[in-house]
C-alpha positions in Angstrom: -12.3 4.9 -11.6 -15.7 6.6 -12.2 -17.5 3.3 -12.5 -16.1 2.1 -9.1 -15.9 -1.4 -10.6 -12.4 -3.1 -10.8 -11.2 -3.0 -14.4 -10.8 -6.2 -16.4 -14.0 -7.9 -15.4 -15.4 -7.3 -18.8 -12.5 -9.1 -20.4 -12.0 -12.3 -18.4 -13.6 -14.2 -15.5 -12.3 -12.8 -12.2 -10.9 -16.2 -11.1 -9.0 -16.4 -14.3 -7.5 -12.9 -13.9 -6.4 -13.8 -10.3 -4.8 -17.0 -11.5 -3.0 -15.2 -14.2 -1.5 -12.7 -11.8 -0.3 -15.5 -9.6 1.1 -17.5 -12.5 3.2 -14.5 -13.5 5.0 -14.7 -10.2 3.3 -11.9 -8.3 2.0 -12.5 -4.8 0.2 -9.2 -4.0 -2.3 -6.9 -5.7 -2.7 -3.3 -4.8 -6.5 -2.8 -5.3 -7.7 0.8 -5.5 -10.9 2.2 -4.2 -12.6 5.6 -3.8 -13.7 6.9 -0.4 -17.1 8.0 -1.5 -17.9 4.4 -2.6 -18.1 3.5 1.1 -19.3 6.7 2.6 -22.1 7.9 0.3 -24.8 5.4 1.0 -27.5 7.3 -1.0 -25.5 6.8 -4.2 -23.5 3.6 -3.8 -25.1 1.4 -1.2 -27.6 -0.1 -3.7 -25.8 0.8 -7.0 -25.2 -2.4 -8.9 -22.3 -3.2 -11.3 -24.7 -3.1 -14.2 -26.3 0.1 -13.1 -23.0 1.8 -12.6 -21.7 0.8 -16.1 -25.0 1.8 -17.8 -25.0 5.2 -16.1 -21.8 6.0 -17.8 -22.9 4.6 -21.2 -20.4 1.7 -21.1 -22.6 -0.7 -23.0 -19.6 -2.8 -24.3 -18.4 -3.2 -20.7 -21.9 -4.3 -19.6 -21.9 -7.0 -22.3 -18.4 -8.0 -21.4 -19.1 -8.4 -17.7 -22.4 -10.3 -18.5 -20.3 -12.7 -20.6 -17.3 -13.2 -18.4 -18.7 -12.5 -14.9 -22.4 -12.9 -15.0 -22.7 -13.5 -11.2 -21.3 -10.0 -10.6 -23.9 -8.1 -12.7 -26.6 -7.8 -10.1 -24.2 -7.2 -7.1 -23.7 -3.8 -5.6 -20.4 -2.2 -6.4 -19.4 -2.7 -2.8 -20.2 -6.4 -2.9 -18.5 -6.9 -6.3 -15.3 -5.3 -4.9 -15.4 -7.8 -2.1 -15.8 -10.6 -4.5 -12.7 -9.5 -6.3 -10.8 -9.5 -3.0 -12.1 -13.0 -2.4 -11.0 -14.2 -5.8 -7.5 -12.9 -5.2 -7.4 -14.7 -1.9 -8.5 -17.9 -3.5 -5.5 -17.6 -5.8 -3.3 -17.2 -2.7 -2.6 -13.6 -3.5 -2.2 -10.9 -0.8 -4.2 -7.7 -1.2 -3.4 -4.1 -0.3 -6.6 -2.0 -0.2 -5.5 1.3 -1.6 -7.4 4.5 -1.0 -6.7 6.2 -4.3 -9.1 9.1 -4.3 -12.2 10.4 -2.5 -14.4 11.4 -5.5 -14.1 8.6 -8.1 -12.2 10.0 -11.1 -9.0 9.9 -13.0 -5.9 10.4 -10.8 -3.9 12.6 -10.5 -3.5 16.4 -10.8 -2.6 19.2 -8.4 -6.0 20.8 -8.6 -8.4 17.8 -9.0 -9.9 18.2 -5.6 -8.6 14.9 -4.4 -5.0 15.9 -3.6 -4.8 17.0 0.0 -6.7 17.3 3.3 -9.2 20.2 2.9 -9.4 20.0 -0.9 -12.9 20.1 -2.6 -13.5 16.3 -2.3 -11.0 15.6 0.5 -12.8 16.2 3.8 -10.6 14.6 6.5 -13.5 13.4 8.6 -15.2 11.8 5.6 -11.9 10.2 4.7 -11.4 8.7 8.2 -15.0 7.5 8.1 -14.2 5.7 4.8 -11.0 4.2 6.3 -13.0 2.9 9.2 -15.7 1.4 7.0 -13.3 -0.4 4.8 -11.1 -1.6 7.6 -14.2 -2.9 9.4 -15.7 -4.5 6.3 -12.5 -6.5 5.5 -11.2 -7.3 8.9 -12.6 -10.8 8.7 -10.4 -11.3 5.6 -7.2 -10.1 7.1 -4.4 -12.6 7.5 -4.0 -13.6 11.2 -1.1 -16.1 10.7 2.3 -14.7 10.0 5.7 -15.9 9.2 8.5 -13.6 10.3 11.1 -13.1 7.6 14.4 -11.5 8.4 15.4 -8.6 6.3 19.1 -8.4 5.7 20.2 -4.8 5.2 22.9 -4.4 2.6 25.0 -1.2 2.2 24.7 1.1 -0.8 27.2 0.4 -3.4 28.4 2.4 -6.5 26.9 0.2 -9.2 23.3 1.1 -8.6 22.3 -2.6 -8.0 21.7 -2.4 -4.3 18.7 -4.0 -2.6 17.5 -5.5 0.6 17.6 -9.3 0.6 15.1 -11.5 2.2 16.6 -14.3 4.3 15.0 -17.7 4.7 11.7 -17.6 6.6 12.1 -18.4 10.3 10.3 -21.5 11.5 6.8 -20.6 12.8 7.2 -23.4 15.3 9.9 -21.5 17.1 8.6 -20.5 20.6 9.9 -17.0 20.3 8.1 -16.6 17.0 4.9 -17.9 18.5 5.2 -15.4 21.3 5.7 -12.6 18.9 2.8 -13.7 16.8 0.5 -13.7 19.7 1.7 -10.6 21.5 2.8 -8.3 18.8 1.9 -9.3 15.3 -1.4 -11.1 16.0 -4.7 -9.6 16.9 -4.8 -6.9 19.6 -6.5 -7.6 22.9 -10.0 -6.3 22.4 -10.4 -5.8 26.1 -7.7 -3.2 26.1 -9.6 -1.0 23.6 -6.7 1.3 22.8 -7.4 4.9 22.0 -5.8 6.7 19.1 -3.5 8.5 21.5 -2.4 5.3 23.2 -1.5 3.8 19.8 1.3 6.4 19.4 3.5 5.5 22.3 6.1 3.6 20.3 6.1 0.0 21.6 9.3 -2.0 21.1 9.9 -5.7 21.2 13.1 -7.6 20.5 13.4 -11.2 19.3 16.3 -13.6 19.1 18.5 -13.9 16.0 20.0 -17.2 14.9 22.8 -16.9 17.4 20.5 -16.4 20.4 21.2 -12.7 20.8 18.5 -10.1 20.7 17.7 -8.0 17.7 15.0 -5.3 17.2 11.8 -6.5 15.7 12.2 -3.7 13.1 14.7 -6.1 11.5 11.9 -8.4 10.5 8.8 -8.1 8.3 5.7 -10.1 8.4 4.9 -12.3 5.4 1.4 -13.6 5.1 -0.2 -15.8 2.6 -3.6 -14.6 1.5 -6.2 -11.8 1.3 -6.1 -8.4 2.9 -2.7 -7.8 4.5 -2.5 -4.0 4.4 -4.4 -0.7 3.8 -2.7 2.2 2.0 -4.1 5.3 3.6 -4.0 7.6 0.6 -2.4 7.7 -2.9 -0.1 10.6 -3.8 -0.9 13.5 -1.5 -0.2 16.6 -3.5 -1.3 20.1 -4.6 -1.0 23.7 -3.4 -2.5 23.0 0.1 0.0 20.3 1.0 2.0 20.9 4.1 3.9 18.9 6.7 1.9 20.1 9.7 -1.5 18.9 8.3 0.2 15.7 7.2 1.3 14.8 10.7 -2.1 15.7 12.1 -4.3 13.7 9.8 -1.9 10.8 9.0 -1.7 9.9 12.7 -5.5 10.1 13.0 -6.0 8.0 9.9 -3.4 5.4 11.0 -5.1 5.2 14.4 -8.5 4.7 12.8 -7.3 1.8 10.7 -5.3 0.2 13.5 -8.0 0.4 16.2 -10.6 -1.0 13.7 -8.4 -3.8 12.3 -5.1 -4.4 14.2 -4.1 -7.2 11.9 -3.4 -5.2 8.7 -0.3 -3.2 7.8 -0.9 0.5 7.8 0.8 2.0 4.7 1.5 5.7 4.8 2.5 7.8 1.8 4.4 11.1 1.6 4.0 14.5 0.0 4.6 15.7 -3.6 2.9 12.8 -5.3 4.4 10.3 -2.8 8.0 11.2 -3.5 8.9 13.0 -0.3 9.1 11.6 3.2 12.3 13.4 4.1 10.7 15.3 7.0 10.5 12.0 8.9 14.3 12.0 9.2 14.2 14.6 12.0 10.6 14.0 13.2 9.5 10.3 12.8 6.0 9.2 13.7 5.9 8.4 17.4 4.6 4.8 17.0 5.2 1.9 14.7 1.6 0.7 15.4 2.6 -2.6 17.0 5.0 -3.1 14.1 2.3 -2.6 11.5 3.6 0.7 10.1 4.9 0.7 6.6 6.0 3.8 4.6 5.2 4.1 0.9 6.9 5.9 -2.0 6.7 6.2 -5.8 9.7 6.3 -8.1 9.3 6.9 -11.9 11.8 7.7 -14.6 10.0 10.9 -15.5 11.5 12.8 -12.5 14.7 12.8 -14.6 13.3 11.9 -18.0 15.6 14.1 -20.1 18.7 13.0 -18.2 17.9 9.3 -18.7 17.8 9.9 -22.5 20.9 12.0 -22.9 23.3 11.3 -20.1 25.3 8.3 -19.0 22.8 5.9 -17.4 25.2 4.9 -14.6 25.6 8.5 -13.6 21.9 9.2 -13.7 21.2 6.0 -11.8 23.6 7.0 -9.1 22.2 10.6 -8.8 18.6 9.3 -8.9 19.2 6.6 -6.3 20.9 9.1 -4.0 18.0 11.5 -4.4 15.4 8.7 -3.7 17.4 7.7 -0.6 17.4 11.2 0.7 13.6 11.5 0.2 12.5 8.1 1.3 15.0 5.3 1.1 16.8 6.3 4.4 13.7 5.1 6.3 14.7 1.5 6.2 17.9 2.3 8.2 17.7 3.0 11.9 19.1 6.2 13.3 19.3 7.9 16.7 15.7 8.5 17.8 14.3 6.7 14.8 13.9 3.0 14.2 13.8 1.5 10.7 10.5 1.0 9.0 9.7 -1.1 5.9 9.4 0.9 2.7 6.9 -0.1 0.0 7.7 1.2 -3.5 4.2 0.8 -4.7 4.5 2.6 -8.1 7.5 2.6 -10.5 6.1 1.6 -13.9 7.6 1.9 -17.3 6.6 1.9 -21.0 6.6 -1.9 -21.6 6.8 -1.5 -25.4 10.5 -0.8 -25.2 10.0 2.3 -27.3 10.8 4.8 -24.5 14.6 5.1 -24.1 14.4 6.9 -20.8 12.2 4.1 -19.3 14.4 1.4 -20.7 17.5 2.9 -19.1 15.8 3.6 -15.9 14.3 0.1 -15.5 17.5 -1.8 -16.3 19.5 0.4 -13.8 17.1 -0.3 -10.9 16.9 -3.3 -8.7 13.8 -4.2 -6.7 12.6 -7.0 -4.6 9.5 -8.0 -6.5 6.3 -8.7 -4.5 
């Protein structure tokens, strides 16, 4: 992260990497960035890829990028990041721009200065300035044509294999879909110039189901086909200063900053405790769905119950872990009194792919995800 250059460019051409990702069946890349890359002009506005790598003594990486991506060597780190986004779009991959840290460094620890609003490197005003700059820079690359895909909610079962199922895409030629695309999902009316306060007035809009009756728009998600479709506001809020009051305050300001700057992108909001806890939204949801662009984000790894996965019955641990996840975040996909359902993006859940970690092996085979 210190180099603020996407990794892998020293190993293969960027177009080849993007094509490989697509060939493996993925359709979206979560591409991280550091706030300071976009806010500290004195350091990063003219810093080239080669200059950044050389400043860290990464001579092998310099030669690798020169060999595999020579056209990127003289670009600034900001322009190179944009070229990576373009390459992913050329491969028909969607991109989520993920604000991982403020100061570019390894992530994450409680006291690394990047964890929560007010920490050493985490000035909320600088953070919002960075969100604005990134949203503005990439708003021309956001997807403006959407296909609405109905999400069929399925009840939790006892076998730990539950999931939401995506139904067949609805025809974009349907008049109701066109109306929703232009009035809700599509670009906001620039003349209205909504203020951050106005964004949090919880708009609602129904659309017809297959039988002709009306269903809430929250039963649908937007599926787009290329480039920047979302911005993740911050990775893994954490540390001794974290608190719910500050979370509500700054998250709403950050969400409004993104949405006013680029109303086409999904606004992805993470929780507390390393993005494992959104339980407080059960009794006090955010007051707006941002014109149906709001998405919640959560992380779910095996190491939360690592010892149990190794020593106990996997079915029992799976059931307990699934229930715990549901209480902390999973419940958000189900509507309740005073709270509509909101899509949930499980953006991190990795495992040891060597097969040598018994806990990860059991965790992974007991979980069922919709892959993006």
